[in-house]
PQR file with spaces between the fields and no chain letter, atoms N, CA, C, O and H, PARSE charges and radii, in Angstrom:
ATOM       1  N    MET     1     -71.743  -91.131  101.486 -0.4000 1.5000
ATOM       2  CA   MET     1     -71.564  -91.465  100.024 -0.0000 2.0000
ATOM       3  C    MET     1     -70.057  -91.932  100.083  0.5500 1.7000
ATOM       4  O    MET     1     -69.128  -91.629  100.832 -0.5500 1.4000
ATOM       5  N    THR     2     -70.159  -92.691   99.125 -0.4000 1.5000
ATOM       6  CA   THR     2     -68.577  -92.750   98.619 -0.0000 2.0000
ATOM       7  C    THR     2     -68.668  -92.850   97.131  0.5500 1.7000
ATOM       8  O    THR     2     -69.634  -93.317   96.527 -0.5500 1.4000
ATOM       9  H    THR     2     -70.913  -92.937   98.516  0.4000 1.0000
ATOM      10  N    THR     3     -67.452  -92.315   96.530 -0.4000 1.5000
ATOM      11  CA   THR     3     -67.521  -92.087   95.157 -0.0000 2.0000
ATOM      12  C    THR     3     -67.543  -93.405   94.211  0.5500 1.7000
ATOM      13  O    THR     3     -67.892  -93.390   93.030 -0.5500 1.4000
ATOM      14  H    THR     3     -66.667  -91.936   97.020  0.4000 1.0000
ATOM      15  N    GLU     4     -67.100  -94.573   94.944 -0.4000 1.5000
ATOM      16  CA   GLU     4     -67.185  -95.659   94.291 -0.0000 2.0000
ATOM      17  C    GLU     4     -68.386  -96.174   93.972  0.5500 1.7000
ATOM      18  O    GLU     4     -68.492  -96.989   93.055 -0.5500 1.4000
ATOM      19  H    GLU     4     -66.816  -94.585   95.903  0.4000 1.0000
ATOM      20  N    SER     5     -69.559  -95.704   94.785 -0.4000 1.5000
ATOM      21  CA   SER     5     -70.757  -96.107   94.509 -0.0000 2.0000
ATOM      22  C    SER     5     -71.451  -95.463   93.503  0.5500 1.7000
ATOM      23  O    SER     5     -72.548  -95.903   93.157 -0.5500 1.4000
ATOM      24  H    SER     5     -69.473  -95.042   95.530  0.4000 1.0000
ATOM      25  N    LEU     6     -70.899  -94.339   92.907 -0.4000 1.5000
ATOM      26  CA   LEU     6     -71.743  -93.474   92.011 -0.0000 2.0000
ATOM      27  C    LEU     6     -71.376  -94.053   90.580  0.5500 1.7000
ATOM      28  O    LEU     6     -70.240  -94.497   90.412 -0.5500 1.4000
ATOM      29  H    LEU     6     -70.008  -93.982   93.188  0.4000 1.0000
ATOM      30  N    GLN     7     -72.172  -94.064   89.683 -0.4000 1.5000
ATOM      31  CA   GLN     7     -71.921  -94.134   88.334 -0.0000 2.0000
ATOM      32  C    GLN     7     -71.446  -92.793   87.440  0.5500 1.7000
ATOM      33  O    GLN     7     -72.282  -91.972   87.062 -0.5500 1.4000
ATOM      34  H    GLN     7     -73.095  -93.703   89.819  0.4000 1.0000
ATOM      35  N    TRP     8     -70.185  -92.674   87.178 -0.4000 1.5000
ATOM      36  CA   TRP     8     -69.948  -91.371   86.929 -0.0000 2.0000
ATOM      37  C    TRP     8     -69.859  -91.276   85.181  0.5500 1.7000
ATOM      38  O    TRP     8     -69.523  -92.284   84.558 -0.5500 1.4000
ATOM      39  H    TRP     8     -69.506  -93.340   87.485  0.4000 1.0000
ATOM      40  N    PHE     9     -70.168  -90.061   84.497 -0.4000 1.5000
ATOM      41  CA   PHE     9     -70.141  -89.880   83.197 -0.0000 2.0000
ATOM      42  C    PHE     9     -69.324  -88.600   82.824  0.5500 1.7000
ATOM      43  O    PHE     9     -69.424  -87.585   83.512 -0.5500 1.4000
ATOM      44  H    PHE     9     -70.441  -89.243   85.003  0.4000 1.0000
ATOM      45  N    LYS    10     -68.511  -88.662   81.719 -0.4000 1.5000
ATOM      46  CA   LYS    10     -68.169  -87.523   80.945 -0.0000 2.0000
ATOM      47  C    LYS    10     -68.845  -86.986   80.085  0.5500 1.7000
ATOM      48  O    LYS    10     -69.617  -87.816   79.606 -0.5500 1.4000
ATOM      49  H    LYS    10     -68.430  -89.487   81.160  0.4000 1.0000
ATOM      50  N    SER    11     -68.982  -85.740   79.517 -0.4000 1.5000
ATOM      51  CA   SER    11     -69.535  -85.297   78.740 -0.0000 2.0000
ATOM      52  C    SER    11     -69.432  -85.824   77.264  0.5500 1.7000
ATOM      53  O    SER    11     -68.288  -86.212   77.025 -0.5500 1.4000
ATOM      54  H    SER    11     -68.355  -85.065   79.906  0.4000 1.0000
ATOM      55  N    SER    12     -70.285  -85.949   76.219 -0.4000 1.5000
ATOM      56  CA   SER    12     -70.378  -86.516   75.077 -0.0000 2.0000
ATOM      57  C    SER    12     -69.301  -85.606   74.153  0.5500 1.7000
ATOM      58  O    SER    12     -68.879  -86.100   73.108 -0.5500 1.4000
ATOM      59  H    SER    12     -71.214  -85.634   76.413  0.4000 1.0000
ATOM      60  N    TYR    13     -68.881  -84.288   74.564 -0.4000 1.5000
ATOM      61  CA   TYR    13     -68.142  -83.509   73.692 -0.0000 2.0000
ATOM      62  C    TYR    13     -66.720  -83.651   74.543  0.5500 1.7000
ATOM      63  O    TYR    13     -65.864  -82.794   74.326 -0.5500 1.4000
ATOM      64  H    TYR    13     -69.225  -83.887   75.413  0.4000 1.0000
ATOM      65  N    SER    14     -66.469  -84.596   75.405 -0.4000 1.5000
ATOM      66  CA   SER    14     -65.167  -84.704   75.705 -0.0000 2.0000
ATOM      67  C    SER    14     -64.469  -85.371   74.732  0.5500 1.7000
ATOM      68  O    SER    14     -65.083  -86.213   74.077 -0.5500 1.4000
ATOM      69  H    SER    14     -67.165  -85.293   75.582  0.4000 1.0000
ATOM      70  N    ASN    15     -63.111  -85.132   74.464 -0.4000 1.5000
ATOM      71  CA   ASN    15     -62.118  -85.716   73.535 -0.0000 2.0000
ATOM      72  C    ASN    15     -60.880  -86.222   74.215  0.5500 1.7000
ATOM      73  O    ASN    15     -59.815  -86.249   73.599 -0.5500 1.4000
ATOM      74  H    ASN    15     -62.612  -84.448   74.996  0.4000 1.0000
ATOM      75  N    ASN    16     -60.983  -86.661   75.575 -0.4000 1.5000
ATOM      76  CA   ASN    16     -59.934  -87.288   76.432 -0.0000 2.0000
ATOM      77  C    ASN    16     -58.746  -86.390   76.191  0.5500 1.7000
ATOM      78  O    ASN    16     -57.626  -86.869   76.017 -0.5500 1.4000
ATOM      79  H    ASN    16     -61.848  -86.640   76.076  0.4000 1.0000
ATOM      80  N    GLY    17     -59.017  -84.867   76.177 -0.4000 1.5000
ATOM      81  CA   GLY    17     -57.900  -83.865   76.268 -0.0000 2.0000
ATOM      82  C    GLY    17     -57.619  -83.510   77.620  0.5500 1.7000
ATOM      83  O    GLY    17     -56.986  -82.470   77.800 -0.5500 1.4000
ATOM      84  H    GLY    17     -59.927  -84.477   76.319  0.4000 1.0000
ATOM      85  N    GLY    18     -57.965  -84.172   78.578 -0.4000 1.5000
ATOM      86  CA   GLY    18     -57.657  -84.046   80.071 -0.0000 2.0000
ATOM      87  C    GLY    18     -58.115  -82.698   80.751  0.5500 1.7000
ATOM      88  O    GLY    18     -57.533  -82.148   81.687 -0.5500 1.4000
ATOM      89  H    GLY    18     -58.479  -85.017   78.432  0.4000 1.0000
ATOM      90  N    THR    19     -59.246  -82.268   80.125 -0.4000 1.5000
ATOM      91  CA   THR    19     -59.520  -80.973   80.888 -0.0000 2.0000
ATOM      92  C    THR    19     -61.035  -81.279   81.093  0.5500 1.7000
ATOM      93  O    THR    19     -61.810  -80.369   80.799 -0.5500 1.4000
ATOM      94  H    THR    19     -59.719  -82.714   79.365  0.4000 1.0000
ATOM      95  N    CYS    20     -61.468  -82.265   81.487 -0.4000 1.5000
ATOM      96  CA   CYS    20     -62.931  -82.811   81.509 -0.0000 2.0000
ATOM      97  C    CYS    20     -63.167  -83.028   83.054  0.5500 1.7000
ATOM      98  O    CYS    20     -62.302  -83.157   83.921 -0.5500 1.4000
ATOM      99  H    CYS    20     -60.838  -83.004   81.726  0.4000 1.0000
ATOM     100  N    VAL    21     -64.482  -83.037   83.192 -0.4000 1.5000
ATOM     101  CA   VAL    21     -65.174  -82.996   84.661 -0.0000 2.0000
ATOM     102  C    VAL    21     -66.041  -84.316   84.261  0.5500 1.7000
ATOM     103  O    VAL    21     -66.343  -84.757   83.152 -0.5500 1.4000
ATOM     104  H    VAL    21     -65.185  -82.932   82.488  0.4000 1.0000
ATOM     105  N    GLU    22     -66.346  -84.811   85.654 -0.4000 1.5000
ATOM     106  CA   GLU    22     -67.425  -85.923   85.398 -0.0000 2.0000
ATOM     107  C    GLU    22     -68.656  -85.535   86.491  0.5500 1.7000
ATOM     108  O    GLU    22     -68.545  -84.857   87.513 -0.5500 1.4000
ATOM     109  H    GLU    22     -66.101  -84.453   86.555  0.4000 1.0000
ATOM     110  N    TRP    23     -69.870  -86.187   85.941 -0.4000 1.5000
ATOM     111  CA   TRP    23     -70.972  -86.225   86.982 -0.0000 2.0000
ATOM     112  C    TRP    23     -71.529  -87.132   87.083  0.5500 1.7000
ATOM     113  O    TRP    23     -71.319  -88.059   86.302 -0.5500 1.4000
ATOM     114  H    TRP    23     -69.960  -86.737   85.111  0.4000 1.0000
ATOM     115  N    ALA    24     -72.498  -87.230   88.125 -0.4000 1.5000
ATOM     116  CA   ALA    24     -73.284  -88.860   88.465 -0.0000 2.0000
ATOM     117  C    ALA    24     -74.693  -88.306   88.618  0.5500 1.7000
ATOM     118  O    ALA    24     -75.221  -87.962   89.676 -0.5500 1.4000
ATOM     119  H    ALA    24     -72.668  -86.476   88.759  0.4000 1.0000
ATOM     120  N    PRO    25     -75.194  -88.275   87.448 -0.5600 1.5000
ATOM     121  CA   PRO    25     -76.713  -87.719   87.441  0.2800 2.0000
ATOM     122  C    PRO    25     -77.810  -88.696   88.069  0.5500 1.7000
ATOM     123  O    PRO    25     -78.901  -88.242   88.413 -0.5500 1.4000
ATOM     124  N    ALA    26     -77.493  -90.052   88.209 -0.4000 1.5000
ATOM     125  CA   ALA    26     -78.481  -90.706   88.897 -0.0000 2.0000
ATOM     126  C    ALA    26     -78.604  -90.509   90.288  0.5500 1.7000
ATOM     127  O    ALA    26     -79.683  -90.743   90.834 -0.5500 1.4000
ATOM     128  H    ALA    26     -76.607  -90.421   87.929  0.4000 1.0000
ATOM     129  N    HIS    27     -77.503  -90.056   91.010 -0.4000 1.5000
ATOM     130  CA   HIS    27     -77.489  -89.364   92.275 -0.0000 2.0000
ATOM     131  C    HIS    27     -78.515  -88.204   92.565  0.5500 1.7000
ATOM     132  O    HIS    27     -79.196  -88.201   93.590 -0.5500 1.4000
ATOM     133  H    HIS    27     -76.627  -89.867   90.566  0.4000 1.0000
ATOM     134  N    ALA    28     -78.583  -87.298   91.679 -0.4000 1.5000
ATOM     135  CA   ALA    28     -79.326  -86.267   91.592 -0.0000 2.0000
ATOM     136  C    ALA    28     -80.964  -86.337   91.761  0.5500 1.7000
ATOM     137  O    ALA    28     -81.744  -85.587   92.347 -0.5500 1.4000
ATOM     138  H    ALA    28     -78.030  -87.301   90.846  0.4000 1.0000
ATOM     139  N    ALA    29     -81.180  -87.653   90.941 -0.4000 1.5000
ATOM     140  CA   ALA    29     -82.384  -88.192   90.977 -0.0000 2.0000
ATOM     141  C    ALA    29     -82.985  -88.618   92.352  0.5500 1.7000
ATOM     142  O    ALA    29     -84.137  -88.450   92.751 -0.5500 1.4000
ATOM     143  H    ALA    29     -80.546  -88.262   90.465  0.4000 1.0000
ATOM     144  N    VAL    30     -81.943  -89.202   92.971 -0.4000 1.5000
ATOM     145  CA   VAL    30     -82.434  -89.821   94.581 -0.0000 2.0000
ATOM     146  C    VAL    30     -82.422  -88.639   95.645  0.5500 1.7000
ATOM     147  O    VAL    30     -83.403  -88.450   96.364 -0.5500 1.4000
ATOM     148  H    VAL    30     -81.007  -89.338   92.646  0.4000 1.0000
ATOM     149  N    VAL    31     -81.257  -87.835   95.726 -0.4000 1.5000
ATOM     150  CA   VAL    31     -81.173  -86.794   96.736 -0.0000 2.0000
ATOM     151  C    VAL    31     -81.230  -85.357   96.431  0.5500 1.7000
ATOM     152  O    VAL    31     -81.367  -84.562   97.361 -0.5500 1.4000
ATOM     153  H    VAL    31     -80.460  -87.988   95.142  0.4000 1.0000
ATOM     154  N    GLY    32     -81.128  -84.906   95.088 -0.4000 1.5000
ATOM     155  CA   GLY    32     -81.328  -83.684   94.675 -0.0000 2.0000
ATOM     156  C    GLY    32     -79.972  -82.845   94.676  0.5500 1.7000
ATOM     157  O    GLY    32     -79.980  -81.622   94.813 -0.5500 1.4000
ATOM     158  H    GLY    32     -81.016  -85.551   94.333  0.4000 1.0000
ATOM     159  N    VAL    33     -78.933  -83.513   94.531 -0.4000 1.5000
ATOM     160  CA   VAL    33     -77.658  -83.047   94.365 -0.0000 2.0000
ATOM     161  C    VAL    33     -76.748  -83.823   93.367  0.5500 1.7000
ATOM     162  O    VAL    33     -76.710  -85.041   93.192 -0.5500 1.4000
ATOM     163  H    VAL    33     -78.926  -84.506   94.420  0.4000 1.0000
ATOM     164  N    VAL    34     -76.045  -82.880   92.772 -0.4000 1.5000
ATOM     165  CA   VAL    34     -75.119  -83.732   91.442 -0.0000 2.0000
ATOM     166  C    VAL    34     -73.871  -83.615   91.780  0.5500 1.7000
ATOM     167  O    VAL    34     -73.432  -82.498   92.053 -0.5500 1.4000
ATOM     168  H    VAL    34     -76.075  -81.890   92.914  0.4000 1.0000
ATOM     169  N    PRO    35     -73.267  -84.454   91.814 -0.5600 1.5000
ATOM     170  CA   PRO    35     -71.691  -84.803   92.197  0.2800 2.0000
ATOM     171  C    PRO    35     -70.919  -84.523   90.974  0.5500 1.7000
ATOM     172  O    PRO    35     -71.263  -85.006   89.895 -0.5500 1.4000
ATOM     173  N    VAL    36     -69.778  -83.680   91.114 -0.4000 1.5000
ATOM     174  CA   VAL    36     -68.979  -83.217   90.152 -0.0000 2.0000
ATOM     175  C    VAL    36     -67.804  -83.443   90.599  0.5500 1.7000
ATOM     176  O    VAL    36     -67.454  -83.178   91.749 -0.5500 1.4000
ATOM     177  H    VAL    36     -69.499  -83.288   91.991  0.4000 1.0000
ATOM     178  N    ARG    37     -66.884  -84.099   89.483 -0.4000 1.5000
ATOM     179  CA   ARG    37     -65.454  -84.570   90.030 -0.0000 2.0000
ATOM     180  C    ARG    37     -64.339  -84.031   88.697  0.5500 1.7000
ATOM     181  O    ARG    37     -64.681  -83.845   87.530 -0.5500 1.4000
ATOM     182  H    ARG    37     -67.168  -84.314   88.549  0.4000 1.0000
ATOM     183  N    ASP    38     -63.158  -83.884   89.185 -0.4000 1.5000
ATOM     184  CA   ASP    38     -62.188  -83.695   87.956 -0.0000 2.0000
ATOM     185  C    ASP    38     -61.635  -85.173   87.601  0.5500 1.7000
ATOM     186  O    ASP    38     -60.916  -85.901   88.287 -0.5500 1.4000
ATOM     187  H    ASP    38     -62.880  -84.036   90.134  0.4000 1.0000
ATOM     188  N    SER    39     -62.190  -85.393   86.318 -0.4000 1.5000
ATOM     189  CA   SER    39     -61.705  -86.916   85.612 -0.0000 2.0000
ATOM     190  C    SER    39     -60.402  -87.397   85.740  0.5500 1.7000
ATOM     191  O    SER    39     -60.083  -88.585   85.685 -0.5500 1.4000
ATOM     192  H    SER    39     -62.773  -84.802   85.761  0.4000 1.0000
ATOM     193  N    LYS    40     -59.508  -86.259   85.944 -0.4000 1.5000
ATOM     194  CA   LYS    40     -58.127  -86.677   86.044 -0.0000 2.0000
ATOM     195  C    LYS    40     -57.673  -87.161   87.404  0.5500 1.7000
ATOM     196  O    LYS    40     -56.573  -87.661   87.637 -0.5500 1.4000
ATOM     197  H    LYS    40     -59.767  -85.294   85.988  0.4000 1.0000
ATOM     198  N    ASN    41     -58.668  -86.952   88.296 -0.4000 1.5000
ATOM     199  CA   ASN    41     -58.263  -87.008   89.895 -0.0000 2.0000
ATOM     200  C    ASN    41     -59.665  -87.769   90.585  0.5500 1.7000
ATOM     201  O    ASN    41     -60.529  -87.284   91.316 -0.5500 1.4000
ATOM     202  H    ASN    41     -59.562  -86.546   88.107  0.4000 1.0000
ATOM     203  N    LEU    42     -59.553  -88.810   90.175 -0.4000 1.5000
ATOM     204  CA   LEU    42     -60.841  -89.798   90.509 -0.0000 2.0000
ATOM     205  C    LEU    42     -60.803  -90.066   92.074  0.5500 1.7000
ATOM     206  O    LEU    42     -61.842  -90.613   92.444 -0.5500 1.4000
ATOM     207  H    LEU    42     -58.851  -89.204   89.581  0.4000 1.0000
ATOM     208  N    ASN    43     -60.061  -89.875   92.906 -0.4000 1.5000
ATOM     209  CA   ASN    43     -59.901  -90.163   94.400 -0.0000 2.0000
ATOM     210  C    ASN    43     -59.996  -88.485   94.886  0.5500 1.7000
ATOM     211  O    ASN    43     -60.211  -88.244   96.074 -0.5500 1.4000
ATOM     212  H    ASN    43     -59.217  -89.431   92.605  0.4000 1.0000
ATOM     213  N    GLY    44     -59.852  -87.539   94.055 -0.4000 1.5000
ATOM     214  CA   GLY    44     -59.668  -86.003   94.672 -0.0000 2.0000
ATOM     215  C    GLY    44     -61.369  -85.622   95.231  0.5500 1.7000
ATOM     216  O    GLY    44     -62.196  -86.514   95.422 -0.5500 1.4000
ATOM     217  H    GLY    44     -59.677  -87.735   93.090  0.4000 1.0000
ATOM     218  N    PRO    45     -61.624  -84.328   95.407 -0.5600 1.5000
ATOM     219  CA   PRO    45     -62.499  -83.790   96.143  0.2800 2.0000
ATOM     220  C    PRO    45     -63.733  -84.060   95.127  0.5500 1.7000
ATOM     221  O    PRO    45     -63.581  -84.269   93.924 -0.5500 1.4000
ATOM     222  N    VAL    46     -64.997  -84.022   95.810 -0.4000 1.5000
ATOM     223  CA   VAL    46     -66.290  -84.148   94.650 -0.0000 2.0000
ATOM     224  C    VAL    46     -66.954  -83.037   95.316  0.5500 1.7000
ATOM     225  O    VAL    46     -67.076  -82.843   96.526 -0.5500 1.4000
ATOM     226  H    VAL    46     -65.120  -83.852   96.787  0.4000 1.0000
ATOM     227  N    LEU    47     -67.468  -82.165   94.089 -0.4000 1.5000
ATOM     228  CA   LEU    47     -68.487  -80.910   94.452 -0.0000 2.0000
ATOM     229  C    LEU    47     -69.792  -81.391   94.683  0.5500 1.7000
ATOM     230  O    LEU    47     -70.068  -82.341   93.951 -0.5500 1.4000
ATOM     231  H    LEU    47     -67.369  -82.323   93.106  0.4000 1.0000
ATOM     232  N    ASP    48     -70.680  -81.051   95.455 -0.4000 1.5000
ATOM     233  CA   ASP    48     -71.957  -81.346   95.618 -0.0000 2.0000
ATOM     234  C    ASP    48     -72.854  -80.290   95.450  0.5500 1.7000
ATOM     235  O    ASP    48     -73.238  -79.522   96.332 -0.5500 1.4000
ATOM     236  H    ASP    48     -70.456  -80.280   96.050  0.4000 1.0000
ATOM     237  N    ILE    49     -73.325  -80.295   93.677 -0.4000 1.5000
ATOM     238  CA   ILE    49     -74.104  -79.052   93.486 -0.0000 2.0000
ATOM     239  C    ILE    49     -75.556  -79.355   93.511  0.5500 1.7000
ATOM     240  O    ILE    49     -75.918  -80.399   92.967 -0.5500 1.4000
ATOM     241  H    ILE    49     -73.013  -80.919   92.961  0.4000 1.0000
ATOM     242  N    PRO    50     -76.545  -78.489   94.138 -0.5600 1.5000
ATOM     243  CA   PRO    50     -77.909  -78.642   93.895  0.2800 2.0000
ATOM     244  C    PRO    50     -78.441  -78.712   92.682  0.5500 1.7000
ATOM     245  O    PRO    50     -78.176  -77.902   91.794 -0.5500 1.4000
ATOM     246  N    ALA    51     -79.216  -79.667   92.556 -0.4000 1.5000
ATOM     247  CA   ALA    51     -79.413  -80.113   91.183 -0.0000 2.0000
ATOM     248  C    ALA    51     -80.024  -78.655   90.343  0.5500 1.7000
ATOM     249  O    ALA    51     -79.609  -78.278   89.247 -0.5500 1.4000
ATOM     250  H    ALA    51     -79.431  -80.326   93.277  0.4000 1.0000
ATOM     251  N    TYR    52     -80.978  -78.050   91.070 -0.4000 1.5000
ATOM     252  CA   TYR    52     -81.611  -76.897   90.680 -0.0000 2.0000
ATOM     253  C    TYR    52     -80.388  -76.002   90.061  0.5500 1.7000
ATOM     254  O    TYR    52     -80.497  -75.442   88.970 -0.5500 1.4000
ATOM     255  H    TYR    52     -81.314  -78.357   91.960  0.4000 1.0000
ATOM     256  N    ALA    53     -79.322  -75.934   90.799 -0.4000 1.5000
ATOM     257  CA   ALA    53     -78.049  -74.816   90.152 -0.0000 2.0000
ATOM     258  C    ALA    53     -77.577  -75.536   88.826  0.5500 1.7000
ATOM     259  O    ALA    53     -77.442  -74.885   87.790 -0.5500 1.4000
ATOM     260  H    ALA    53     -79.234  -76.389   91.685  0.4000 1.0000
ATOM     261  N    PHE    54     -77.314  -76.979   88.885 -0.4000 1.5000
ATOM     262  CA   PHE    54     -76.544  -77.691   87.969 -0.0000 2.0000
ATOM     263  C    PHE    54     -77.613  -77.352   86.678  0.5500 1.7000
ATOM     264  O    PHE    54     -77.167  -76.710   85.728 -0.5500 1.4000
ATOM     265  H    PHE    54     -77.423  -77.508   89.727  0.4000 1.0000
ATOM     266  N    THR    55     -79.022  -77.797   86.671 -0.4000 1.5000
ATOM     267  CA   THR    55     -79.861  -77.532   85.490 -0.0000 2.0000
ATOM     268  C    THR    55     -79.489  -75.949   85.142  0.5500 1.7000
ATOM     269  O    THR    55     -79.161  -75.697   83.983 -0.5500 1.4000
ATOM     270  H    THR    55     -79.385  -78.318   87.443  0.4000 1.0000
ATOM     271  N    SER    56     -79.519  -75.258   85.775 -0.4000 1.5000
ATOM     272  CA   SER    56     -79.516  -73.707   85.400 -0.0000 2.0000
ATOM     273  C    SER    56     -78.117  -73.504   84.637  0.5500 1.7000
ATOM     274  O    SER    56     -78.103  -72.830   83.607 -0.5500 1.4000
ATOM     275  H    SER    56     -79.785  -75.463   86.717  0.4000 1.0000
ATOM     276  N    PHE    57     -77.069  -74.021   85.084 -0.4000 1.5000
ATOM     277  CA   PHE    57     -75.749  -73.947   84.497 -0.0000 2.0000
ATOM     278  C    PHE    57     -75.912  -74.719   83.103  0.5500 1.7000
ATOM     279  O    PHE    57     -75.681  -74.129   82.047 -0.5500 1.4000
ATOM     280  H    PHE    57     -77.081  -74.569   85.920  0.4000 1.0000
ATOM     281  N    VAL    58     -76.250  -75.830   83.130 -0.4000 1.5000
ATOM     282  CA   VAL    58     -76.363  -76.610   81.581 -0.0000 2.0000
ATOM     283  C    VAL    58     -77.285  -75.755   80.721  0.5500 1.7000
ATOM     284  O    VAL    58     -77.022  -75.701   79.520 -0.5500 1.4000
ATOM     285  H    VAL    58     -76.437  -76.309   83.988  0.4000 1.0000
ATOM     286  N    ALA    59     -78.390  -75.044   81.213 -0.4000 1.5000
ATOM     287  CA   ALA    59     -79.064  -74.360   80.419 -0.0000 2.0000
ATOM     288  C    ALA    59     -78.316  -73.043   79.764  0.5500 1.7000
ATOM     289  O    ALA    59     -78.275  -72.678   78.589 -0.5500 1.4000
ATOM     290  H    ALA    59     -78.604  -75.088   82.189  0.4000 1.0000
ATOM     291  N    GLY    60     -77.683  -72.406   81.068 -0.4000 1.5000
ATOM     292  CA   GLY    60     -76.972  -71.246   80.510 -0.0000 2.0000
ATOM     293  C    GLY    60     -75.520  -71.598   79.455  0.5500 1.7000
ATOM     294  O    GLY    60     -74.962  -70.764   78.742 -0.5500 1.4000
ATOM     295  H    GLY    60     -77.716  -72.702   82.023  0.4000 1.0000
ATOM     296  N    VAL    61     -75.179  -72.882   79.587 -0.4000 1.5000
ATOM     297  CA   VAL    61     -74.122  -73.389   78.469 -0.0000 2.0000
ATOM     298  C    VAL    61     -74.805  -73.729   77.300  0.5500 1.7000
ATOM     299  O    VAL    61     -74.130  -73.432   76.314 -0.5500 1.4000
ATOM     300  H    VAL    61     -75.632  -73.560   80.166  0.4000 1.0000
ATOM     301  N    LYS    62     -75.708  -74.154   77.067 -0.4000 1.5000
ATOM     302  CA   LYS    62     -76.476  -74.286   75.845 -0.0000 2.0000
ATOM     303  C    LYS    62     -77.018  -73.233   75.208  0.5500 1.7000
ATOM     304  O    LYS    62     -77.171  -73.212   73.987 -0.5500 1.4000
ATOM     305  H    LYS    62     -76.257  -74.396   77.868  0.4000 1.0000
ATOM     306  N    ALA    63     -77.327  -72.346   75.943 -0.4000 1.5000
ATOM     307  CA   ALA    63     -77.783  -70.917   75.464 -0.0000 2.0000
ATOM     308  C    ALA    63     -76.561  -70.170   74.996  0.5500 1.7000
ATOM     309  O    ALA    63     -76.720  -69.217   74.233 -0.5500 1.4000
ATOM     310  H    ALA    63     -77.203  -72.364   76.935  0.4000 1.0000
ATOM     311  N    GLY    64     -75.294  -70.541   75.409 -0.4000 1.5000
ATOM     312  CA   GLY    64     -74.345  -69.530   75.122 -0.0000 2.0000
ATOM     313  C    GLY    64     -74.130  -68.621   76.086  0.5500 1.7000
ATOM     314  O    GLY    64     -73.367  -67.699   75.797 -0.5500 1.4000
ATOM     315  H    GLY    64     -75.165  -71.315   76.028  0.4000 1.0000
ATOM     316  N    GLU    65     -74.596  -68.644   77.135 -0.4000 1.5000
ATOM     317  CA   GLU    65     -74.074  -67.539   78.112 -0.0000 2.0000
ATOM     318  C    GLU    65     -72.930  -67.133   78.541  0.5500 1.7000
ATOM     319  O    GLU    65     -72.673  -65.994   78.931 -0.5500 1.4000
ATOM     320  H    GLU    65     -75.216  -69.393   77.369  0.4000 1.0000
ATOM     321  N    PHE    66     -72.058  -68.232   78.474 -0.4000 1.5000
ATOM     322  CA   PHE    66     -70.703  -68.388   79.177 -0.0000 2.0000
ATOM     323  C    PHE    66     -69.626  -67.970   77.835  0.5500 1.7000
ATOM     324  O    PHE    66     -68.428  -68.082   78.092 -0.5500 1.4000
ATOM     325  H    PHE    66     -72.267  -69.157   78.157  0.4000 1.0000
ATOM     326  N    GLY    67     -69.932  -67.586   76.691 -0.4000 1.5000
ATOM     327  CA   GLY    67     -69.162  -67.415   75.555 -0.0000 2.0000
ATOM     328  C    GLY    67     -68.656  -68.742   74.824  0.5500 1.7000
ATOM     329  O    GLY    67     -68.891  -69.893   75.190 -0.5500 1.4000
ATOM     330  H    GLY    67     -70.906  -67.495   76.482  0.4000 1.0000
ATOM     331  N    ALA    68     -68.021  -68.399   73.880 -0.4000 1.5000
ATOM     332  CA   ALA    68     -67.282  -69.696   73.369 -0.0000 2.0000
ATOM     333  C    ALA    68     -66.121  -70.165   73.616  0.5500 1.7000
ATOM     334  O    ALA    68     -65.254  -69.320   73.838 -0.5500 1.4000
ATOM     335  H    ALA    68     -67.830  -67.463   73.583  0.4000 1.0000
ATOM     336  N    ILE    69     -65.816  -71.268   73.650 -0.4000 1.5000
ATOM     337  CA   ILE    69     -64.287  -71.838   74.038 -0.0000 2.0000
ATOM     338  C    ILE    69     -63.375  -71.560   72.966  0.5500 1.7000
ATOM     339  O    ILE    69     -62.195  -71.901   73.056 -0.5500 1.4000
ATOM     340  H    ILE    69     -66.521  -71.954   73.470  0.4000 1.0000
């Protein structure tokens, strides 16, 4: 996998403040892994998170389990 072939997205809550991550959701549908990277370092490392773990994380964020920002 090359990161150039992935379609990356930022959160709709991103205000371009420089502290964002990007993710490639279509890849999860194909291989069950969600690639995540730092939006400031496009050629840097990519974390491959199992789709079930990413889904649980997003649900926890929406439920407020990690506190307020």
